[in-house]
N, C-alpha and C positions, 0 to 999 in steps of 0.2 A: 504494500500500500504506500502511496505517496502522501507525505505530510504536507498539508496546505499551510499557507501563511497564518491563517487564523488558528490552526491547530498548533503551529510553532509558538504562537503567543502563549499558549497554555504551558508548553515546555519551559518557556522563560519564566512564567509566573511560579511554576513549581520550583525552579532554581532559586529565584529571588526570595521566596518565603521558606525554602528548605522543607517543602511538604513531602513527607515520605510517600512514595508511589510504588505501584507494581506495573510493569510493562508486560503485555501478553502477545504472543505470536500464535498463528494458526496451528503450528506443529506442536503446541503444548508448552513451548518454552515460556518461562516466567522469570522475570528479574525484579527483585524488590530491593529498594534502597532509597537513599536521599539524593536527589539530583543537585549537582553543584554547578554545572556549566554546559552550554551547548557548543558544538564545534564540528569540525570535519577531520577525518583521518587522512592518511597519505593517499588513500584510494579515492578521496573526495566523497566519501560516504558520510551522510549526516549522522552525528553521534551525540550521545548525552553522557557527560561525565557524572558518575554516580559513586557515592560512598556505599560500598557493599559489605562493610564489616571488616574486610581485610585490606582496607585502603581504597583510594579512589581508582576507578577503572572507567575506560571509555566503552560504552555500549553502542553498537551499531544499531540504528533505528530502522534500517531497511526491513520491510515486511511486518513491522509491528502493527498489530490490530488496534490496540487500545492502551490507554494509560489510566489507571485507577488510583485515586487518592486513598491512602491507608489511614489518614486522619481526617476528621471532619474539618472543613475549612469553608470560607465564604466564596472561593473562587471557582471550584469545580469538584465534581464527584467522580465523573468518568468522562474521558475524551476518546472518541472513536476516530481512528485515522483512516484516510482514504476518501 
């Protein structure tokens, strides 16, 4: 799924307020953590830097279906990509 500009805004909000999130993919992959920053890797893939418990890691967002807030907040509960 391609992430639109509006959906990217929610990624930025999650980073700004350090809202714990879960990212889900169609193949069942799920990544949970605290988003820190957005960016691109060397292959020019859109990524989200997340604190995953063992330090910050860049997570490739390609194919992600949704982002779900793991804490109640006033900005979003779930964002579907695509």
